[in-house]
Structure formats: C-alpha cells, structure tokens
N, C-alpha and C positions, 0 to 999 in steps of 0.2 A: 418369186425372189424373197428371201427372208432377210429381215434385219438383224444385225449382230445384237445379241442381248448384253445388257451391262454386266459387268463381272460382280459376283456375289462376294462382297468383301466380308461380311460377317461370317459366313460359313467356310471360306477358303482364304486363310491367312497368307497364302503364297501369292494371291493376286492383289494384296492390299498394297497401295502406293507407299513408297518409302517415306514420304513427307507425312502421310497420315499416320503411320506407325511411329514416327519420331514425335509427332504431336501428342498422341496417346501416351507415349512413355513419359514425355515432358509433363503433361497434366498429372499423371499419377505420381511422379516424383515430387512435384510442387505441392500436391495434396498432403503427401506423407510429411514433408517438411513443415507445412503450416500446422498440421496436427501436433507434431513434435514441439514446435515453437510454442503453441498454445499451452501444451502440457507443461513446458518448462516455465512459462510465465506464471501459470497457476501454482506450480510447486514453490517458485520462488516467493510468491505473494503469502502462500500458507506459512512458509518457513519464517519469512520476515515479520509477519504480523503476530505469530504465536509467540515470537521471542521478544516482544516489546518490553524493554526495561521499565520498571516503575521507579518513579523518584524516591529517594530515601526521605522519609518523614523523620521529624525529630524523635529522639529516643525518649519519649515521654508516654504517659499512659494511653497513647492512641489518639490524641487529638491535640490541636493547637488552641491555646487560650488567647482570645482577643480581648483588648481592653473593654471595660463596661460600656454598653450601648453600641458597640461596633458590629456590623453584620458583613460578612465577607460577600463580595461581588465577583471576584476573580482571584486566582492564585497562580503564581509562577515560581518556578524553582531556579536557583543559580548555584554556583559553587560555593557552598557553605552558607547559603542564606535562602530564605523564602520570603517572597513579596506577596502580600495580601492587599488587594484593592477593596476598600470597604464602600458601603452605600453612602456614606458621609463624605465621599470624595477625598479620602485619605489613602496614602499608600504606606503600609506598615512593613518595615523590613525587619525580619526575625531571624535569629540564629538558627541554623538548620539542625544543630545538635541538641541545643537546650531549649529552644523555643523562646528565648528572651528577646525583648524588643531592643533592636539596635538603633533604629531611626524611624522617625515619624515624618511623613512628607504630606503637606496639604496641597491638594490640587486646586489652583485658582481658575 
C-alpha cells in the first residue's frame, strides 16, 4: 500500500491551491505599491528640499550692521523686517530693505 504523495506546488502551478496563488499575487502587488510609494516620498523630499527659498536680505553690501557692542544670537525674518536677538538680551527690529534700525526692545 502506497501513501499518496503531496502535490509539488513549486514545479506544477496547476496543482497550486487558489488561496495560495491569491496570496502570492497580493504580496507581490503590495510590494510593488510600497516600492512605488517609497520612491514617491523620496522624490517629493528631494524636490521640496532643493527648492527651499532663501529669505531676502537687505539690499546692502552683503551684511547687516548692528549697533556698537551688539553680537547677534539669533535672526528671524518677517514681511519687511528682520529681527536680531543679541547676546545683551535685546531684540533689534531692522528694515528689510535698508537695514535701518526700526525698533529696539530690551528683554527683561
């Protein structure tokens, strides 16, 4: 008496169960979608980060002149103005086009 042998699924696709075939196609499809999504995210990051706009600095000879004895700690840009936080705990608001001092705020 011989026992029936198990079907050879790898060599004979005709004997492959339908659920296994569906699962194999599903995994392949999801892999392709994940690779495509990853490529899309990388492409969007490259496009977005390479196009970073730089803030417009004053139309002066390339630098902002701070009052005597002031050293910049941080700078932020706004519409038409530049704020410079100094090491002496002051906020200097400068005109973005000319670099002239608009306002001087002391931090307490």
